[in-house]
C-alpha positions in Angstrom: 30.0 -59.0 10.6 31.7 -55.9 11.0 28.9 -54.2 13.1 25.7 -54.1 14.2 23.8 -50.8 15.0 20.2 -50.8 16.4 17.9 -47.8 16.4 15.7 -48.4 19.4 14.9 -47.0 22.7 16.9 -45.1 25.5 16.6 -48.2 27.7 18.5 -50.0 25.5 21.2 -47.7 24.2 24.9 -48.1 24.7 27.8 -49.6 23.3 28.7 -53.5 23.7 31.3 -55.7 22.2 31.0 -59.7 22.4 33.5 -60.1 19.5 31.1 -58.0 17.3 30.8 -54.3 17.7 27.3 -53.2 18.9 26.0 -49.9 19.1 22.3 -49.3 20.3 20.9 -45.6 19.5 18.1 -44.0 21.5 15.8 -42.8 18.8 12.5 -44.2 19.5 9.9 -43.9 22.0 8.0 -47.2 21.3 9.2 -50.7 21.1 10.0 -50.6 17.4 13.5 -50.7 16.4 15.5 -50.5 13.1 18.7 -52.5 12.8 21.9 -52.1 10.4 24.1 -54.9 9.8 27.6 -53.9 8.1 28.8 -57.2 6.7 32.0 -58.4 6.2 33.9 -59.6 3.0 36.4 -61.7 4.4 37.8 -63.1 7.8 37.3 -60.5 10.3 39.5 -59.4 13.4 38.0 -57.5 16.0 38.5 -55.6 19.2 38.4 -52.7 21.5 40.6 -49.8 22.2 39.9 -47.2 24.8 36.3 -46.2 24.0 36.3 -47.6 20.6 35.0 -51.0 19.5 35.9 -52.2 16.1 36.1 -55.1 13.4 37.8 -55.1 10.3 38.0 -57.8 7.2 41.1 -56.6 5.1 39.0 -54.1 2.9 36.8 -52.3 5.3 36.9 -51.3 9.0 33.7 -50.4 11.4 34.3 -48.8 14.8 31.6 -47.4 17.4 32.0 -45.3 20.5 29.6 -43.7 23.0 30.1 -40.5 24.6 28.2 -40.5 27.9 26.3 -37.4 29.3 28.6 -34.5 29.8 28.3 -30.9 30.9 30.1 -30.0 27.6 31.3 -32.3 24.6 33.8 -30.6 22.5 36.7 -32.2 24.4 35.2 -35.8 24.6 34.3 -35.5 20.7 37.6 -34.2 19.7 39.2 -37.4 21.8 36.9 -40.0 20.1 37.6 -38.5 16.6 41.2 -38.5 17.0 41.0 -42.1 18.4 39.1 -43.2 15.4 41.9 -41.5 13.2 44.5 -43.1 15.1 42.9 -46.6 15.0 42.2 -46.3 11.3 45.9 -45.3 10.6 47.6 -47.7 12.7 45.5 -50.7 11.3 45.8 -49.5 7.8 42.3 -48.1 6.9 43.3 -44.8 6.2 40.5 -43.5 4.2 37.2 -42.8 6.7 34.4 -42.6 4.1 31.0 -42.4 6.1 30.2 -41.3 10.0 27.2 -41.1 11.8 26.8 -38.7 15.1 23.7 -39.3 17.2 23.5 -36.4 19.5 21.1 -36.3 22.6 19.6 -32.7 23.3 21.0 -31.8 20.0 19.3 -28.3 19.9 19.8 -27.5 23.6 22.3 -25.4 25.2 25.4 -27.2 27.2 26.6 -25.9 30.6 28.3 -23.0 28.9 25.5 -21.7 26.9 26.3 -23.2 23.9 24.0 -25.4 21.6 25.2 -28.9 22.0 25.4 -29.5 18.2 27.8 -26.5 17.9 29.8 -27.7 21.0 30.2 -31.1 19.2 31.3 -29.3 15.8 33.8 -27.4 17.7 35.5 -30.9 18.9 34.9 -32.6 15.5 36.7 -29.8 13.6 39.6 -29.8 15.7 40.2 -33.3 15.2 40.1 -33.0 11.6 42.4 -29.9 11.7 45.0 -32.1 13.1 45.0 -34.1 10.0 46.3 -31.2 8.2 44.4 -28.4 5.8 43.9 -30.7 2.8 42.6 -33.6 4.7 39.5 -34.8 3.2 36.1 -34.9 5.3 33.6 -37.9 4.4 29.8 -38.0 4.4 28.3 -37.7 7.5 25.0 -37.4 9.6 25.0 -35.2 12.7 21.2 -35.8 14.1 19.4 -35.9 17.2 18.6 -38.7 19.6 16.4 -39.3 22.9 18.2 -38.7 26.2 21.8 -37.2 26.7 25.4 -38.6 25.2 26.7 -39.1 21.8 26.5 -42.3 19.6 29.3 -42.5 16.9 30.2 -45.1 14.3 32.1 -44.9 11.2 33.4 -46.6 8.1 37.0 -46.6 6.7 38.5 -48.5 3.7 42.1 -49.9 3.1 41.8 -50.0 -0.9 40.2 -47.6 -3.4 39.6 -44.0 -3.1 36.5 -42.3 -2.0 35.3 -39.3 -3.8 33.9 -36.9 -1.7 30.8 -35.0 -3.6 29.6 -31.3 -2.8 26.1 -30.0 -4.4 26.3 -27.1 -6.5 23.2 -25.3 -4.8 24.8 -25.7 -1.3 27.8 -23.8 0.3 30.2 -26.8 1.6 29.1 -27.5 5.2 32.9 -27.2 6.3 32.6 -23.6 4.8 29.5 -22.2 6.5 30.0 -18.6 8.0 30.7 -18.4 11.5 27.0 -17.5 12.4 26.3 -21.3 12.5 29.0 -22.0 15.1 32.6 -21.3 16.2 33.7 -24.2 13.9 31.6 -25.3 11.0 30.3 -29.0 10.5 32.9 -30.9 9.0 31.4 -33.1 6.6 31.0 -33.9 2.6 27.3 -33.8 1.2 28.0 -37.4 -0.2 30.5 -40.1 -0.9 31.2 -42.3 -3.8 33.2 -45.3 -3.3 34.5 -47.9 -5.9 33.6 -51.3 -4.0 35.8 -53.8 -6.0 34.6 -52.3 -9.1 30.9 -51.5 -7.9 30.4 -47.9 -7.2 28.7 -47.3 -3.7 27.1 -44.1 -2.7 26.7 -42.7 0.8 24.2 -39.5 0.9 25.0 -37.7 4.2 22.2 -36.2 6.2 20.6 -33.8 3.8 18.1 -31.0 4.6 16.3 -27.9 3.2 19.2 -25.6 2.7 20.0 -23.8 -0.1 23.2 -21.9 -0.1 24.0 -21.9 3.9 20.4 -20.7 4.5 17.3 -22.6 5.8 14.5 -22.4 3.7 10.8 -23.5 4.0 10.6 -22.1 7.8 7.9 -23.9 9.6 6.6 -25.8 6.5 7.3 -29.3 6.6 5.9 -30.2 3.1 8.1 -27.5 1.7 11.1 -28.4 3.6 10.5 -32.1 2.5 10.3 -31.1 -1.3 13.7 -28.9 -0.9 15.4 -31.8 0.6 14.3 -34.5 -1.9 15.4 -32.0 -4.5 19.0 -31.7 -3.0 19.2 -35.1 -3.0 18.4 -35.5 -6.6 20.6 -32.9 -7.7 23.6 -34.0 -5.7 23.3 -37.7 -7.1 22.4 -36.9 -10.5 24.5 -37.6 -13.6 25.8 -34.2 -14.3 27.1 -33.5 -10.5 28.7 -37.0 -10.2 30.5 -36.8 -13.5 31.7 -33.3 -12.6 33.3 -35.0 -9.5 35.0 -37.9 -11.8 32.1 -40.2 -11.6 31.1 -42.5 -14.4 27.3 -42.5 -13.9 24.4 -40.6 -11.9 21.5 -42.1 -9.5 17.9 -41.5 -9.3 15.9 -41.4 -6.1 14.5 -44.8 -7.0 18.2 -46.2 -7.1 18.6 -45.9 -3.6 18.8 -48.8 -1.3 18.2 -47.6 2.1 16.8 -44.2 3.1 16.6 -42.8 6.4 14.2 -39.9 7.2 14.6 -38.1 10.3 11.3 -36.2 11.3 11.5 -33.4 14.2 7.9 -33.6 15.3 6.0 -36.4 15.6 2.7 -35.0 14.3 4.5 -34.5 11.1 5.8 -38.2 10.6 2.7 -39.0 8.7 2.6 -36.4 6.6 6.1 -36.9 5.6 5.5 -40.7 5.0 2.9 -39.5 2.5 5.3 -37.0 0.9 7.6 -39.6 0.2 5.4 -42.2 -0.8 6.3 -43.0 -4.5 9.4 -41.4 -4.6 11.9 -44.2 -4.0 12.3 -47.4 -5.6 9.9 -50.7 -4.9 13.0 -52.1 -3.3 14.1 -49.3 -1.1 13.8 -49.7 2.3 12.8 -46.3 3.9 12.7 -45.9 7.9 11.0 -42.8 9.7 12.6 -41.8 13.0 11.3 -38.9 15.3 14.3 -36.8 16.2 15.4 -33.2 16.5 17.5 -32.1 13.7 20.7 -30.2 13.5 19.1 -26.8 13.5 16.2 -26.1 15.5 14.2 -24.4 12.3 14.8 -27.9 10.1 11.7 -30.1 10.4 13.2 -33.1 8.3 16.5 -34.4 7.3 17.3 -37.5 4.8 20.2 -39.6 4.2 20.4 -42.6 2.0 22.9 -45.3 0.8 23.0 -46.7 -2.8 
């Protein structure tokens, strides 16, 4: 096993290492839990370096970190991201293709009056900028969490060449205008990875954004429909072939879908809106957390 991620309660949150990297994320107020297991394809080596725990199998590397509650997060975020890039480079897994960031109080202000998500984005952007102006940015999720602090985990590969995908009806997040923050969010809308001849698709956290603007203000149903439409366009054959892919996907091809809903009162409605949209074998989980913009009510990520 490369890594184990539990989406659970605040009481159980944190980072552990017992030969396997284990990250527990505080995203549930009940006893309900959802776990992700990232499996290995060969002999595993694992360890801890600084604030990172990691494991790798010769083809893939998983690493995770937890940033404790802090008055500001840009410096600690930059340090963790730089540590991820240093680790993946040193162990010869130079291509980071998927990252997750679970940010406590994501829409709250830090001690300097800056929204915590925007503060986080400053640190992330600075770390990517150190890689050079042409460094690719991977698929990613930046979503809320209960409590405080930031849980981060990432996947990197040794072979293959990840292709990072953009949505033709959205401005790339890393090109957002500065009204969304001092530094833009550094991520691609999706990443397509050749896994020993089998394509794997990682869809970033996707929301009701057209161009760079939130649409469907205050209407969770409209936002859910726009979000699903964004994913449908992103993963469709026309868009993926335009990025060099050989095939497209539909919503029914997705294997795992995580749906993040801002308001607990909207969860049942979003579940109903999503019913029948995905395949019979798709695992769909719903989590009640804040989204990266205060006016966004739902965000969806996926894997195929």
